[in-house]
N, C-alpha and C positions, 0 to 999 in steps of 0.2 A: 656520779654527782647528781644531786637532786635538781630537777628542773624548777625554775622560778615560777611562781604562781602567775597566772595570766593577769595582766594589768588592763585588759581591754574593758572599757566601760560596759556594764551590762544593760539590758533593756530596763531592768528594774531601777538601776541608777538614773538612766535618762528620764524615765517616768517620774522619779522622785524630784529631779531637778525642775521639771516642768509643772509638777503638781503644786496646787496652791495650799493644800492641806498636808497632814501627816502621811507618811508612807504606809501602805497597806499590803505590800507584797514582799517576798524575800529578796535580799541582795544576792546577785549571782556571782560576784567576784570580790576579792579582797582589794585593799588599797594598793597602789603601785609600790609603796614602801614595805608592805607586808610580804615576807618571804619565808618559806620553810627553811629550817636548818639543813645543811648538807648531811647526807647520811654518811656514817663512817664506813670505809671499805671493810670487807670481811677479811679476817686473818686466814692464813692457809688452813688452820684447823677448823675454823668456822665454815669455810668453803667446802671442806671435805664432809663435814656433818650435813651441810645443806644438800650436797650432791647425793649423799646416801638417802636422805629423807625424800628428795625429789624422785629418786629411782623407786623407792617403796610406793610412793603415792601414785606414780604412773602405772604401777602394776596392779593397783586396786581394780577389781571388777564388780564388787558387791559392797553395798552399805548395810551393815547389820542393824537390827532393830528388835527390841523386845515388845514393841507395840504394834506389830503387824505392818510395819513400813519398810521392811527389808526389800532389797531389790538391786538391780544393776546401777552402777554409777551413771548419772545423767550428764548431758552436756552442760546444763546449768551448774551442776556441782563441780565439773572440771573448770568451768569459767571462774568459779569462786576460789579455786585452788591456785592462786597466783604465787609468784615468787615471794612477794612481800608478805603474803598470808603465811606461807611456810616459815619465813624468817620470824614473824611475830610469835608463832608458837614455839620456835626454838629459843627465842629470847625469854619467853614466859616460863619455859622449863629449864632455864639456865643452861641451855645448849645440850640437854640430854635428848639426843635424837630419837631414841625409842619411846620415851615419854611423850615427846612432841607428836610422834606418829599416832600414839594411842589417843591423845587428846584431840587431834585433828579428826580422827575417825568418830570419836564420841560427838564432836560438834556437828559433823555431817548427819549423824543419826538424830541428834537433837533438832537440827533445822527441819528435818523431815517430820519428826513426831510433833514438834511445836507448830509446824505449818508456817514457817517464816515467809516463804514465797507466796503463800495463800492469803496472808493478811492484806485486806483491801482498804482503800481510803474510805469507801462507803461504810464499812464495818467499824472502822476506828473513829470516824467523824464525830459521833456524839460525845466521845471523850474529850475532844478538843474544841468544842463549841465556845468555851469561854477563854480560850487561849492559854491554858495552863501549861502547855509546852509550845515553844516558838523556836524556829530555826531562823536566825537573823544575823547577818554580818559575819566578819572574820576577825580573829585576833591578830596580833603583830607577827605571828609566825604562820599566818594564813590558815589557821585552824577554823573550821566552821563553829560558830557560836550556837550552842544549844541551851536555850533558857528553860528553866523549870520554875513554875510559879505555883507552889502548893496552895497559896491563898485563894487561887481561882478554881480550886477543886469543885467539880459539879456533879460527881457521881459517887455512889457508895462503893466500898471495896469489892472488887470482883476480879476474875482472871483477865478481863478485858483491860483493866487499868495497867497491868504488867505488859500485856500485848501492845498497848498503846506506846509504852516506852520503847519496846523492841522495834516497833514500826518506825518510830521517829529516829532511832539510832540508825536504822537502815537508810532512811532518807538523808541523814547527815553524811553517811558514807557515800551516797550518790553524788553529793555536792562537793566532796573533797577535791581541791585542785591538785595538779601534778606535784609530786614530791612530798605531799603531806598525808600521813596515815592516821593522825590522831585528831580528837575533837576538844573543844573548850566547853566545859559544862559550867553554866552560870545559874546558881540557885538563889532565889530571893524568897526568904521565909517571911516576908511582910504579910501581916495579918490583914484580912478583909472584914467587912461588916458581917458577911455571912459565914465566915470561918475564922475562928480565933486559934484553934489548935491546928497548925500547919504541918505537924510531924506525921509521917506515915506510920502505919502499924509495924511493929517489930518483925512479925512474920513475913509481911510483904517486903520489907526492906531487906531481909536476909535472902529472899527469893531473887530480888533484883540484883543484889550483890553477887550471888552465885552465877546468874546468867551473864552478867557483865565480865566477871573475872575469868570464867571458864570458857565462855563462847565468844567473847569480844576482847581477848587479851591484847595488851599493848595498844589499846585504842584511846585511852584517856590521856590527854596531854596536860590539861589543867582543870581543876575544879575550883571555881571562885564562888564563895558562899557569903551572903550578907544577911543582915537583919535577923540574927539568930536569937530568939527569946530563950529563957532559961530551960523551957521544956525541950527545945530542939537541941540545946547544948547537952542536956542529959541523954537525949536520944543518940547523939553521935558518940557519946561515951560508951553507950551500950553496944553499938555496932562496930566500934573501932577494932575489937579483937577479930572480927570477921574480915577486916580489910588488910590485904597484904602490905608489908612495909613499903614496898616500892610505890604502891598506889597512895599510901598515906602521905608520902612526901609531896604529892601533887595537889593536896588539898590546901587551899588558902582561905582563911576566915577573916571577914570584915576588913579586907585590905583595900587600898585604892585601886579600883579596877583599871584605871587609866594606865597603870604600869604594864598591863597585859593586852588591853584592847584599844585600838585607836578611837578616840572620842567620837569621831564622825561616823563610826560604825557600831557604836555602843548605844543601846536603848536608853532613853532618858529616865527610865525607871531605876537605873543604876547610877551610882555616883559618878560624876564627870562625864556621863553620856550626853551626846548632843544629837543623837539620831531620834527624831520625832517619829514615833511609830504608833499606829492605832490598830488593834486587832479587830478585824472584821472577818468573821469566819467565812461568809459567802464570797469574799474576795480573796483572802489569803489562802484558804485550803485548796481550791482548784489551781491557783497559781503555783503553789508549792508542788502539787502532784504533777503538773505539766512540766515544770522545770526538771524535776527528778526523773520523770519518764524519758525525757529527751536525752539526759545524760546517760541513763542506763542503756538506752537503745544504741547510742553512739559507741559506748564501750563494747557492747555485744557485737556490733558490726565490725569493729576493729579486731576483736578476738577471733571472729570467724575469718576475716581477711588474713590474719596472721597465722592461720593454720590450726586453730582450735587447740592451742598448746596448753597442757598442764604446766604450771610454773611460769605463765606469761607475766611480763612486766606491767605493773600498774601504771607506770609513767607512759608506756606505749598505749595502754588502753585509754588513758586520759588525753592522748593526743600530743604529748610532749616530745615524743621521738617518732621518727619515720618508720622504723622497723622494730618488730618484736624480737623475742628471744630466738626465734628460728631464722632471723636474718631477713634480708630483702626478699620479697617474693619474686618468682621467675620473671614477671612482667617488667621488673625494674633492673634485671641483670643481663638483658640482651646486649650483645656487642653491636657495633655500628652496622655491619652488613645485615644482621638479623633484624635490627630496628628498621633499616631502610626497606627490607623485604616485607616486614609487617606493615609498614606505612603504605607501601605500594599496593599490597593486598587489600588493605582497608580502603584505599582510594578506588581500586577496581571494583570492590564490592559496593561502594557508594555509587559509582557510575552505573553499575548494573541495576542497582535498586532504583536509580533515577530513571533509567531507560524503561525499566519494567513499569514504573509508575506512569511515565508518559504514554507508553503503549496502552496501558490500562485505561488511561484517560481518553486516548484516541478511540479505542474500541467502545468505550462507554458513550462517547459523543456520537459515533456512527449509529450505535443501537438506538440512541435517543432520537436521532434524525430519522431513522427508518420507522420508528414507532410513530413519530409525528406525521410522516408522510402517509402511513397506513391509516392513521386516524383521520387525516384530511380527506383521503380517498373515500373512506366509509361515510364521512359526513356529506361529501359531494353526491355520492350515490343515493344516500337517504334523501337528500334535498331534491334530486331529480325524480325519484320515485314518488315523493310527496306531491311534486308539481304535476306529474303525469296523472296521478289520481284525482287531483283537483280539476284538471282540464277535462277528464272523462266525465266527472260528476256535473261540471258546468254544461258540457255538451248535451247530456241526458236531460238536464233541467230545461235547457233551451228548446229541445225537441218537444217535450211535453207541453211547454208553454205555447208553442206554435200550433199544436193539434187542438189544444183547448180553445184558442182564439178562432179557429176555423170551424168549430162545432162538431168535429168528427171525434167519436170516442176513440180513445187509445186502444189498439188491439190488445186483447189479453194474451199474454205470452203463453205459447204451447196449449191453446184452448182446443184446437182440432184434434190432436192426438188424445187428449183427455176424453172428449165426447165419443170417439171411436172405441175406446176401451170400455166405456160405460155400456154402449150398445151391445158389444160382444158379450158382456157379462149378463145382460138381460136375456139375450137369445139363449144362453146356456141354461137359464132358469125356467124357460117355457116348457110345459108338460101337456101332452095331448089329453083331452077329457075322456074318462072311461065310459063304455056303453052302459045304459041303464038296465036294471034287473027288476023282477017283481017285488022283491022285498027291499029294494032300495039299497042292496049291498052288492058290491062288485063281485063278479064270479071269478073263480080261479082260472 
């Protein structure tokens, strides 16, 4: 049974209620009345085909590539291979399990080669500065609404335009509530002053269709299209042969959108919409990225906690169930005695930690006190030494002053030993005079 979408008011909802002006951030949850349809249970044959496909996928060790991206299957790729993902490929191939396996492996290779995980918000940001793609609100079956506004086109045709769409589809998937796997595409071909031809090029349209049909199968729930000029009508006639019959049934042209989207969560740019929204790139873009990053991280943490299972339940990853496909984790299956023992052990560890902390604090206090006492002793010793020096100097000055007052010269320190040394040196230098000769030269 599919889990009901969360009815808890989002932060964005609360901000909108308090704000005086139009909303500028995404809505984080559908209305309480908006709920996904329950999934039909698998037949015995379908379950058998799923089990076979799951066994094949679990055995994969390498992802092939013709563009130098071949290598071992990563955890992020195992995380992507959920139960619902495998079932989507089985439904898309009309339950031909071998074809489903082939297409799954092709999509893994494409995601690597296209760099889906490497597309960043900063790289894509210039494409969305005018709000030509907006993720806002949910339809009556809790599908995330993805608005396309070709009239706000702000860039020339390039690979980044297609990457922009892929990036936004990935963000839509981030925001899908439990029990919902598909999105609602709302396309408004309203012309703008700067752009009258709002139809994309045929080549680009075929590329987008190929990506969506082959690598995002069973993801389109509804496509609601309005304001179609004759040139866009002709464009759809050209691309219709490339759209599979199942997808064509989901396209709705110029219908009353209120049939599918609650008016309070539908942008006023569309008929019957009552949600006042103003696109401010500086506000909306970071808010969208933050919300999506938080959802992705929460799903990843639950996948890790559930045992990193290939074929994990998307409802579990979205927080709708307590346990994943591997069942409750060991921590939740302890019997009473084990639980009590674990609780006792935790209490003992906590007490030991508390005692260790107190002991550490006591030792630290003692060390601090000893250091303070040593410091005080050094200061006292220094003070006494300084005082003694000052007393000695004062006594010497007093003595000199008294001698000066009495008229007696102060004795020179060590004068007598110095005179004695000088006299001895002079005695050493004395030489007896030589006897005189006739020529006045000393004889030998």
